[in-house]
C-alpha positions as CSV (number, residue, x, y, z in Angstrom):
1,M,64.4,-84.4,-85.8
2,R,63.3,-87.4,-83.5
3,R,66.3,-89.5,-84.6
4,L,68.6,-86.5,-83.7
5,V,67.3,-86.2,-80.3
6,V,67.5,-89.8,-79.5
7,F,71.0,-89.9,-80.9
8,G,71.8,-86.9,-78.7
9,A,70.3,-88.8,-75.5
10,L,72.3,-91.9,-76.3
11,A,75.5,-89.7,-76.8
12,V,75.0,-87.9,-73.5
13,A,74.2,-91.3,-71.9
14,L,77.5,-92.8,-73.1
15,T,79.6,-89.9,-72.0
16,A,78.0,-90.0,-68.5
17,C,78.8,-93.7,-68.3
18,G,82.5,-93.1,-69.1
19,N,84.6,-95.0,-71.4
20,P,83.6,-98.6,-71.4
21,G,86.9,-100.0,-72.5
22,P,87.9,-102.1,-75.4
23,V,85.3,-104.0,-77.4
24,A,85.8,-107.2,-79.5
25,G,88.4,-106.6,-81.8
26,G,90.5,-104.2,-79.5
27,S,88.9,-101.0,-80.6
28,S,87.7,-98.4,-78.0
29,A,83.9,-98.0,-78.0
30,G,84.0,-94.7,-76.0
31,I,84.2,-90.8,-76.8
32,E,87.8,-90.1,-77.4
33,P,89.2,-87.7,-74.4
34,G,89.6,-84.0,-75.1
35,G,86.5,-83.8,-77.2
36,S,84.0,-81.0,-76.8
37,E,81.6,-81.1,-74.0
38,A,78.1,-82.2,-75.3
39,A,75.3,-79.8,-75.0
40,P,72.4,-80.7,-73.0
41,V,69.6,-82.6,-74.8
42,P,66.2,-81.0,-74.4
43,P,63.4,-83.6,-73.4
44,S,61.6,-85.2,-76.4
45,S,58.3,-84.7,-74.8
46,A,56.9,-82.7,-71.7
47,P,57.7,-84.2,-68.4
48,L,55.2,-86.5,-67.1
49,T,53.0,-85.6,-64.2
50,T,51.8,-87.9,-61.6
51,T,49.2,-87.8,-58.8
52,P,50.4,-88.3,-55.2
53,A,48.5,-91.8,-55.1
54,A,50.2,-92.8,-58.3
55,S,53.7,-91.7,-57.0
56,T,53.0,-93.8,-53.6
57,A,52.2,-96.8,-55.7
58,Q,55.3,-96.7,-57.9
59,A,57.4,-96.0,-55.1
60,S,55.9,-99.0,-53.2
61,G,57.0,-101.6,-56.3
62,R,55.6,-105.1,-56.6
63,C,53.7,-106.9,-54.0
64,T,56.1,-109.5,-52.2
65,A,55.8,-112.5,-49.8
66,A,56.7,-110.1,-46.9
67,V,53.5,-108.1,-47.3
68,L,51.0,-110.5,-48.7
69,A,48.9,-113.1,-47.1
70,A,47.4,-115.8,-49.1
71,E,44.7,-118.1,-48.7
72,V,42.5,-120.6,-51.0
73,Q,38.9,-120.2,-50.8
74,P,36.9,-123.4,-52.4
75,G,34.4,-122.9,-55.2
76,D,31.4,-125.1,-56.3
77,P,32.3,-128.6,-57.3
78,A,30.9,-130.0,-60.7
79,A,31.1,-133.4,-61.9
80,G,34.7,-134.2,-60.9
81,N,35.8,-130.6,-61.4
82,R,37.0,-128.6,-58.6
83,Y,37.2,-124.7,-58.5
84,A,38.8,-122.5,-56.1
85,K,40.1,-118.9,-55.7
86,L,43.8,-118.1,-54.8
87,V,43.3,-114.9,-52.8
88,V,46.0,-112.4,-51.7
89,T,45.7,-109.4,-49.3
90,N,48.1,-106.7,-48.9
91,N,49.0,-106.6,-45.2
92,G,51.6,-103.9,-45.8
93,T,51.2,-100.3,-45.0
94,A,51.7,-99.0,-48.4
95,P,50.3,-99.9,-51.9
96,C,52.0,-102.4,-54.3
97,T,51.3,-104.0,-57.6
98,L,50.8,-107.4,-59.1
99,N,51.1,-108.2,-62.6
100,G,50.7,-111.6,-64.0
101,Y,50.6,-115.3,-62.4
102,S,51.4,-117.0,-59.2
103,G,53.5,-119.7,-58.8
104,L,51.9,-122.9,-56.7
105,Q,53.6,-126.0,-55.2
106,L,51.3,-128.4,-53.4
107,L,52.9,-130.0,-50.1
108,D,52.1,-132.8,-47.9
109,A,51.8,-132.2,-44.1
110,S,55.5,-132.8,-43.6
111,G,56.4,-130.2,-46.2
112,Q,57.4,-132.6,-49.0
113,A,56.4,-131.7,-52.6
114,V,53.2,-133.2,-53.9
115,P,53.0,-133.6,-57.9
116,T,51.9,-130.2,-59.0
117,D,51.6,-129.2,-62.8
118,L,50.7,-125.7,-62.9
119,Q,49.0,-124.5,-66.3
120,R,48.3,-120.9,-66.9
121,T,45.1,-119.9,-68.6
122,T,44.6,-116.6,-70.7
123,D,41.1,-115.7,-69.1
124,P,41.7,-113.1,-67.6
125,A,44.7,-111.8,-69.4
126,P,47.5,-110.3,-67.0
127,T,47.1,-106.9,-66.1
128,L,48.7,-104.5,-63.5
129,V,46.6,-104.7,-60.4
130,A,47.2,-102.0,-57.7
131,L,46.6,-103.3,-54.2
132,P,46.3,-100.7,-51.4
133,P,46.6,-101.6,-47.8
134,K,44.1,-104.4,-47.1
135,G,43.2,-104.7,-51.0
136,R,43.0,-108.0,-52.3
137,A,43.5,-109.8,-55.5
138,V,42.4,-113.1,-56.7
139,A,43.5,-115.9,-59.3
140,D,41.1,-118.6,-60.3
141,L,42.2,-122.2,-59.7
142,H,40.7,-125.5,-61.6
143,W,41.6,-129.1,-61.4
144,T,39.8,-132.4,-61.5
145,V,39.6,-135.1,-58.9
146,V,38.7,-137.9,-61.5
147,P,42.0,-140.3,-62.1
148,G,43.2,-140.0,-65.8
149,G,45.8,-142.1,-67.6
150,E,48.8,-140.7,-65.9
151,D,47.4,-141.6,-62.4
152,P,47.8,-144.9,-60.3
153,A,44.9,-147.6,-61.0
154,Q,44.9,-148.4,-57.4
155,G,44.4,-146.1,-54.3
156,P,44.1,-142.3,-54.6
157,C,45.1,-140.7,-57.8
158,E,47.8,-138.6,-56.3
159,P,48.9,-138.0,-52.6
160,E,46.7,-135.4,-50.9
161,A,48.2,-132.0,-50.0
162,A,47.9,-130.5,-46.7
163,Q,49.6,-127.1,-47.6
164,A,50.9,-125.0,-50.4
165,R,53.6,-122.4,-51.3
166,A,52.4,-119.6,-53.5
167,I,54.9,-117.2,-55.2
168,P,53.8,-113.5,-56.3
169,P,54.5,-112.7,-59.9
170,D,58.0,-111.9,-60.6
171,E,59.2,-112.9,-57.1
172,T,61.1,-115.8,-55.4
173,Q,59.9,-115.9,-51.9
174,P,56.8,-118.1,-51.2
175,M,53.7,-117.3,-49.1
176,S,52.5,-120.3,-47.0
177,L,48.9,-121.5,-47.1
178,D,46.8,-124.3,-45.9
179,W,45.4,-126.7,-48.5
180,S,42.4,-129.0,-47.5
181,L,40.7,-129.3,-50.9
182,G,41.4,-133.0,-51.6
183,P,43.9,-134.5,-54.2
184,V,44.6,-133.0,-57.7
185,C,44.5,-135.9,-60.3
186,G,45.6,-135.7,-63.7
187,G,49.3,-135.8,-62.6
188,G,48.6,-132.8,-60.3
189,K,47.5,-130.5,-63.0
190,I,45.8,-127.2,-61.9
191,E,44.9,-124.4,-64.2
192,I,45.5,-120.7,-62.7
193,S,44.4,-117.5,-64.3
194,A,46.4,-114.1,-64.0
195,F,45.5,-112.0,-60.8
196,Y,42.7,-109.7,-61.1
197,P,41.1,-107.2,-58.6
198,A,38.9,-108.9,-55.9
């Protein structure tokens, strides 16, 4: 029975889209003109109901750089390791959502790229984070300041960054933020977690 409902819904959708034209081999993949009109297909389940808050969050969509402000908050250093939190705040007037990892690129004072090798960690795993206006989300950062085999033998391990660009999950426009946490050794390797509620 369920297959018939799905097949019926597919037939209605194809009819609504019209004749898509020839496919490979020259045959037509549409429904022949002059056929009988398809009967409406009943829904396979009861209509979903949402609360007004959920509807608002769905309508506002993903958080973008246009509504987010970003900053890096340093954590406690330990034996050559550095820890920080990438914190984003929804400065928009509507709720928005984040799901996944931020992009991150370190830059020098003139805006030139500094080696950055972003590595995703799985703790915590990606999950949908809803941010109301002024709500915040966090991603954990970890790197080393101890030179490794990939780093120069003399001088600093990598050029020191003065700023960074962070891109929200599934977006392309970056947010600008200051970086005053020293060099990132190991070829610029930074481990980053998925966003989670602050």
